[in-house]
C-alpha positions, 0 to 999 in steps of 0.5 A, a space after each residue: 446467486 453470487 456477486 460478482 465483479 464484472 467490470 470491465 468483462 474479460 474480453 476487453 483483455 483479452 485484446 490485449 494479450 498480443 502486447 507485450 505484457 506491460 504490469 503485473 500486480 503483486 497483492 499479499 492478502 491476509 483476512 482482508 477478503 472484502 477490502 481485496 474484492 474492492 482493490 480489485 474491482 478498482 484494477 479492473 476498471 483502470 483506463 488503460 491499454 496496455 497488457 497486465 497480470 494480478 497475482 495474489 498471494 494469500 498468507 494463509 488467511 483464516 477468513 476463507 478469502 481464497 475461497 470466495 473470491 475466486 469463483 467471484 474472478 476467474 479472469 485468466 490474467 487473476 492468479 492465485 496463490 494459497 500458501 498454508 503458512 504465513 511465511 510473511 510480506 516479504 517472501 509472499 511477494 517475493 513468490 509472486 514477483 518470481 511468477 510475473 512477466 511484467 516489464 514492471 511490477 507493482 507491488 499493492 496492499 489489498 486495502 488499496 482502492 485506485 483510481 480510472 488513471 492511476 497506473 496508466 499515469 504511473 506507467 507512462 511517467 516511467 517511460 519517459 523516465 528512463 533513470 526511474 528504478 521504483 514511482 511510489 504515488 500520492 495516498 490518503 486514509 479512509 478519512 482523506 488525510 494525506 498518510 505521510 508514509 508516501 514519501 520518506 527519508 532514509 530513516 539514518 539514526 539521526 533520522 531515526 531519532 528525530 522521528 522517536 523523540 518527537 522532534 519530527 513532530 515539533 518541526 514537522 516542515 524541518 529540512 533537519 528536523 523533519 527528514 523522516 517523512 519528508 513533509 516540507 517537499 510538497 505532496 502535490 509535486 513529482 520529488 525524487 525521494 530515498 524511501 518508498 511505501 510498499 502499500 503501492 510500490 511500482 518497480 522496474 523489472 531491471 532495476 529488480 535484477 540488479 538491486 534484487 528481491 524484498 529481504 526476506 529477513 523483515 517480516 511485515 515491515 521495513 522491506 520496502 524501505 530495505 528494497 527502495 536504499 538498496 534500489 537507489 545504490 544500484 543507480 536508479 531513482 525512487 521518484 512520488 508522483 501526486 497521483 491519489 490513492 486510497 490506503 484504507 491503512 494496515 485493515 489486517 493489523 491494530 498499529 497499536 497491537 504489541 505485536 505490532 510495535 515489536 515487528 515494526 521497530 524491531 524491522 529497523 534494527 534489522 535495518 541498521 545492523 545490515 546498513 549501518 553496522 559501524 553506527 554507535 550501539 547507543 541507537 540500538 539502545 534508543 530503539 529498544 527503549 523506543 518500543 518500551 515506550 511505544 509499548 506503555 502509551 499505546 493503551 492511551 491511545 487507543 482511550 484518545 484516538 477522533 471518535 468518527 462524528 458521522 459517515 458519508 458514502 459513495 456508490 461506486 455505481 455513479 462514481 468513478 473510483 478517481 471521482 470519490 477518491 477525489 472527493 474524499 481528499 477534497 472534505 477531509 474530516 478526521 471526524 468523517 468515516 468516508 464508506 464506498 458502496 459497489 452495487 456489483 459486490 453489495 458491501 460498503 467498505 469503509 475504514 474498519 467497516 465492511 458490511 453486505 447490503 440483501 439485494 432488497 434491502 432499502 437503500 439511500 
């Protein structure tokens, strides 16, 4: 018997269809069907009183994502788009945005979990802040640690140099050297920031009309930096909100993989050429050198990464997702791996971990 996420039933949504479509959630999937399943369940448990839709764009996954997810999520407001190749993150998001009907667009990574009040609170912020073009949130990883990419500065040649050279690591809260991750800004306060993360980026549709969609020249990385920059240039503001979500962070991507490293830094080169065409050519050389250094040290980093000493499992049938995320953040231990078990899907999900629990298996 298939495990179907039934929380809540579709009936409550049908009461909202007479209202204007408020929010369109775009999720691009690539080989992470179990994480996406958990993500969808967290959205469906959200405490919201407005009409929304979810558009899932699958980039030719090889894990049978669509055949697995479609029978489990049959709600009329959940739509699936299946690509026959992998056109990249930017293009796939644009596919979803072009079909979206919402006043607000949310690009959301499939390996995220939302607390029950996040969507409602972010929408409320937009309603109260007319100059807000886009908003991001506080993200924590699967060990409860704050992800600095939640709020970033514009990667100008100087800012990028400080990051690549290690100056930012030495002076993380310096307003001169630490502008890439803006760690000198309180993570628990609202801030106007230049750059947001595409893992959770809610955008006013009117701002997209002025700024344009994602630039499809970016295949996988840098498109959120570019769009954030263009939204600011169009006259709207980008905001960081201290609404906490879980982002397992790149479950379909190995950050030490040479292909990832090349893609990430090449995306930075695309950004420079587009927005700083007259910058000193030496900075392009610095980026190219950084790629080579990163490739050199990536193998060593794999050997020295933190070793997980213990795991802690939360049950989303006895705790809300909001409570689980809060406890993860409170405990926050880089030697502890947090897992979430759902009796609705019978899956235990955690960073680099997915396991199925049979109906008759004993559990703690």
